NULUMTI-589193 format. One record per residue: residue in three letters; x, y, z of N, C-alpha, C, O in turn; residue number from 0. Coordinates in steps of 0.2 Angstrom, whole numbers, plus 5000, padded with zeros to 4 digits. Example, Ala and Ser with C-alpha at 12.3 -4.5 7.8 and 13.67 -1.06 7.14 Angstrom:
2
['Ala',[5066,4972,5039],[5062,4978,5039],[5066,4984,5039],[5071,4983,5042],0] ['Ser',[5064,4989,5035],[5068,4995,5036],[5064,5000,5039],[5067,5006,5040],1] 
//
This chain:
88
['Unk',[5056,5092,5003],[5050,5089,5006],[5052,5079,5004],[5053,5076,4999],0] ['Unk',[5052,5078,5010],[5053,5070,5008],[5046,5067,5008],[5041,5068,5012],1] ['Unk',[5046,5063,5001],[5039,5061,4999],[5036,5056,5006],[5040,5053,5011],2] ['Unk',[5030,5055,5007],[5027,5049,5009],[5024,5044,5002],[5021,5045,4996],3] ['Unk',[5026,5037,5007],[5023,5029,5003],[5019,5026,5007],[5019,5026,5013],4] ['Unk',[5013,5025,5003],[5011,5020,5007],[5011,5015,5003],[5010,5015,4997],5] ['Unk',[5012,5007,5007],[5014,4999,5004],[5011,4996,5007],[5012,4997,5013],6] ['Unk',[5006,4990,5004],[5003,4985,5008],[5006,4980,5004],[5008,4981,4999],7] ['Unk',[5006,4974,5009],[5013,4971,5006],[5012,4966,5014],[5011,4967,5020],8] ['Unk',[5012,4960,5011],[5010,4955,5016],[5018,4949,5017],[5017,4944,5020],9] ['Unk',[5022,4951,5014],[5027,4945,5013],[5034,4949,5015],[5037,4954,5012],10] ['Unk',[5035,4946,5022],[5040,4949,5026],[5049,4952,5021],[5051,4958,5021],11] ['Unk',[5051,4946,5018],[5055,4948,5013],[5054,4956,5009],[5058,4961,5010],12] ['Unk',[5050,4957,5006],[5046,4960,5002],[5046,4966,5005],[5051,4969,5004],13] ['Unk',[5043,4968,5010],[5042,4974,5015],[5053,4976,5017],[5055,4980,5012],14] ['Unk',[5057,4973,5021],[5064,4974,5020],[5066,4976,5014],[5070,4980,5014],15] ['Unk',[5064,4973,5007],[5066,4975,5001],[5064,4984,5000],[5069,4987,4999],16] ['Unk',[5057,4986,5002],[5056,4992,5002],[5060,4995,5004],[5063,5000,5001],17] ['Unk',[5059,4993,5011],[5062,4996,5016],[5069,5002,5014],[5071,5007,5016],18] ['Unk',[5072,4993,5010],[5081,4996,5009],[5081,5001,5003],[5084,5006,5002],19] ['Unk',[5075,4998,4997],[5076,5001,4992],[5074,5010,4993],[5078,5015,4992],20] ['Unk',[5068,5012,4995],[5065,5018,4997],[5065,5022,5005],[5061,5025,5009],21] ['Unk',[5074,5021,5005],[5074,5024,5014],[5075,5029,5014],[5076,5032,5020],22] ['Unk',[5075,5034,5008],[5075,5042,5010],[5068,5042,5007],[5067,5047,5003],23] ['Unk',[5061,5038,5008],[5055,5040,5011],[5052,5041,5016],[5056,5039,5021],24] ['Unk',[5045,5044,5018],[5043,5042,5023],[5038,5036,5021],[5033,5038,5017],25] ['Unk',[5038,5030,5025],[5034,5021,5024],[5029,5022,5027],[5028,5025,5033],26] ['Unk',[5025,5019,5025],[5019,5018,5029],[5016,5012,5028],[5010,5011,5028],27] ['Unk',[5020,5007,5028],[5019,5001,5030],[5013,4996,5029],[5012,4999,5035],28] ['Unk',[5007,4993,5028],[5004,4990,5030],[5003,4980,5028],[5002,4979,5022],29] ['Unk',[5004,4976,5032],[5003,4971,5031],[4997,4966,5032],[4996,4960,5031],30] ['Unk',[4991,4971,5036],[4987,4969,5041],[4980,4974,5033],[4980,4980,5031],31] ['Unk',[4976,4968,5030],[4970,4974,5026],[4964,4977,5032],[4962,4983,5031],32] ['Unk',[4961,4975,5036],[4958,4979,5038],[4962,4986,5041],[4960,4992,5040],33] ['Unk',[4967,4984,5045],[4972,4992,5045],[4972,4997,5039],[4973,5003,5039],34] ['Unk',[4972,4993,5034],[4975,4997,5026],[4969,5000,5026],[4969,5006,5028],35] ['Unk',[4963,4995,5025],[4958,5000,5023],[4954,5005,5027],[4950,5010,5025],36] ['Unk',[4955,5004,5034],[4954,5009,5039],[4958,5016,5037],[4956,5022,5036],37] ['Unk',[4964,5014,5036],[4970,5019,5035],[4968,5024,5030],[4969,5030,5030],38] ['Unk',[4965,5021,5023],[4963,5022,5017],[4958,5029,5018],[4958,5034,5016],39] ['Unk',[4952,5027,5022],[4946,5030,5022],[4950,5034,5027],[4947,5040,5027],40] ['Unk',[4954,5034,5031],[4955,5044,5037],[4958,5048,5033],[4962,5046,5029],41] ['Unk',[4957,5054,5036],[4959,5059,5032],[4968,5061,5033],[4972,5066,5032],42] ['Unk',[4969,5054,5035],[4976,5055,5035],[4982,5053,5030],[4988,5054,5029],43] ['Unk',[4976,5049,5028],[4978,5046,5021],[4980,5053,5015],[4983,5053,5010],44] ['Unk',[4978,5056,5017],[4978,5062,5012],[4985,5067,5011],[4986,5072,5008],45] ['Unk',[4991,5063,5016],[4996,5066,5014],[5000,5062,5012],[5006,5064,5013],46] ['Unk',[4998,5056,5009],[5002,5050,5006],[5002,5053,4997],[4997,5054,4994],47] ['Unk',[5008,5053,4993],[5011,5055,4989],[5010,5047,4984],[5009,5047,4978],48] ['Unk',[5011,5044,4987],[5012,5038,4983],[5008,5031,4986],[5009,5030,4992],49] ['Unk',[5003,5025,4982],[5005,5020,4984],[5007,5016,4980],[5008,5018,4974],50] ['Unk',[5009,5009,4984],[5011,5002,4983],[5008,4998,4985],[5008,4998,4992],51] ['Unk',[5003,4993,4980],[5000,4989,4983],[5002,4982,4978],[5005,4982,4973],52] ['Unk',[4999,4976,4984],[5003,4969,4982],[4997,4967,4979],[4992,4968,4981],53] ['Unk',[4998,4963,4975],[4990,4964,4971],[4989,4956,4975],[4984,4956,4979],54] ['Unk',[4992,4951,4975],[4993,4944,4979],[4994,4943,4987],[5000,4943,4989],55] ['Unk',[4989,4943,4990],[4990,4946,4997],[4987,4939,5000],[4982,4939,5004],56] ['Unk',[4991,4932,4998],[4989,4927,5001],[4984,4923,5000],[4980,4925,4995],57] ['Unk',[4982,4915,5002],[4976,4913,4999],[4972,4914,5005],[4975,4916,5011],58] ['Unk',[4966,4913,5004],[4963,4914,5009],[4959,4922,5010],[4953,4921,5012],59] ['Unk',[4961,4928,5009],[4959,4933,5010],[4953,4936,5006],[4952,4937,5000],60] ['Unk',[4950,4939,5011],[4942,4940,5009],[4946,4946,5003],[4942,4946,4998],61] ['Unk',[4951,4952,5001],[4953,4958,5000],[4959,4955,4995],[4961,4949,4995],62] ['Unk',[4960,4958,4991],[4966,4960,4986],[4970,4966,4987],[4969,4970,4992],63] ['Unk',[4974,4968,4984],[4976,4975,4981],[4973,4978,4976],[4973,4985,4977],64] ['Unk',[4970,4976,4970],[4964,4978,4967],[4959,4982,4973],[4958,4988,4973],65] ['Unk',[4957,4979,4977],[4950,4981,4981],[4954,4986,4983],[4952,4992,4983],66] ['Unk',[4960,4985,4986],[4963,4993,4992],[4964,4997,4985],[4964,5003,4988],67] ['Unk',[4964,4998,4980],[4965,5004,4973],[4959,5004,4974],[4958,5007,4979],68] ['Unk',[4953,5002,4971],[4947,5005,4970],[4945,5006,4977],[4941,5010,4976],69] ['Unk',[4946,5007,4985],[4947,5009,4988],[4949,5019,4989],[4945,5023,4991],70] ['Unk',[4955,5019,4986],[4961,5025,4985],[4958,5027,4979],[4958,5033,4980],71] ['Unk',[4956,5026,4973],[4953,5029,4968],[4947,5032,4969],[4946,5037,4967],72] ['Unk',[4942,5028,4974],[4935,5031,4975],[4937,5037,4982],[4933,5041,4982],73] ['Unk',[4942,5037,4986],[4942,5041,4988],[4948,5045,4990],[4948,5050,4994],74] ['Unk',[4953,5045,4986],[4957,5049,4985],[4961,5047,4980],[4966,5043,4981],75] ['Unk',[4958,5050,4973],[4960,5049,4966],[4965,5053,4963],[4968,5051,4958],76] ['Unk',[4967,5057,4967],[4976,5061,4965],[4979,5058,4968],[4984,5062,4969],77] ['Unk',[4980,5052,4970],[4986,5049,4972],[4988,5042,4968],[4984,5037,4968],78] ['Unk',[4994,5042,4964],[4996,5036,4961],[4997,5031,4963],[5000,5030,4969],79] ['Unk',[4995,5025,4959],[4995,5018,4963],[4999,5014,4961],[4996,5013,4955],80] ['Unk',[5005,5011,4961],[5006,5007,4958],[5005,4999,4962],[5007,4998,4967],81] ['Unk',[5003,4995,4956],[5000,4987,4957],[5006,4981,4955],[5007,4981,4949],82] ['Unk',[5008,4978,4961],[5015,4976,4958],[5013,4968,4963],[5009,4968,4967],83] ['Unk',[5016,4962,4961],[5018,4956,4964],[5025,4952,4963],[5028,4951,4958],84] ['Unk',[5026,4951,4968],[5031,4944,4965],[5029,4939,4965],[5033,4935,4966],85] ['Unk',[5023,4936,4965],[5020,4928,4962],[5023,4927,4954],[5024,4931,4950],86] ['Unk',[5025,4921,4955],[5029,4921,4948],[5025,4914,4947],[5026,4911,4941],87] 
//
């Protein structure tokens, strides 16, 4: 059975890298924060096996990967989370 991975990432190049390295998985990729939060709060999120979250979602945004992680932990505490960044 193929695993489902939720990815929150706003950089197009990083999205392409995820798609290449994780091509054997079902990917649910979000680059829009509001849509991502709505999806996390939905019952459909129960099918997710792993969440990969970008911590730095650009300047001026009102939410970060940590905020989304908090929502996942609060609602779907059984789903493992990887928080990462490509910011140097």
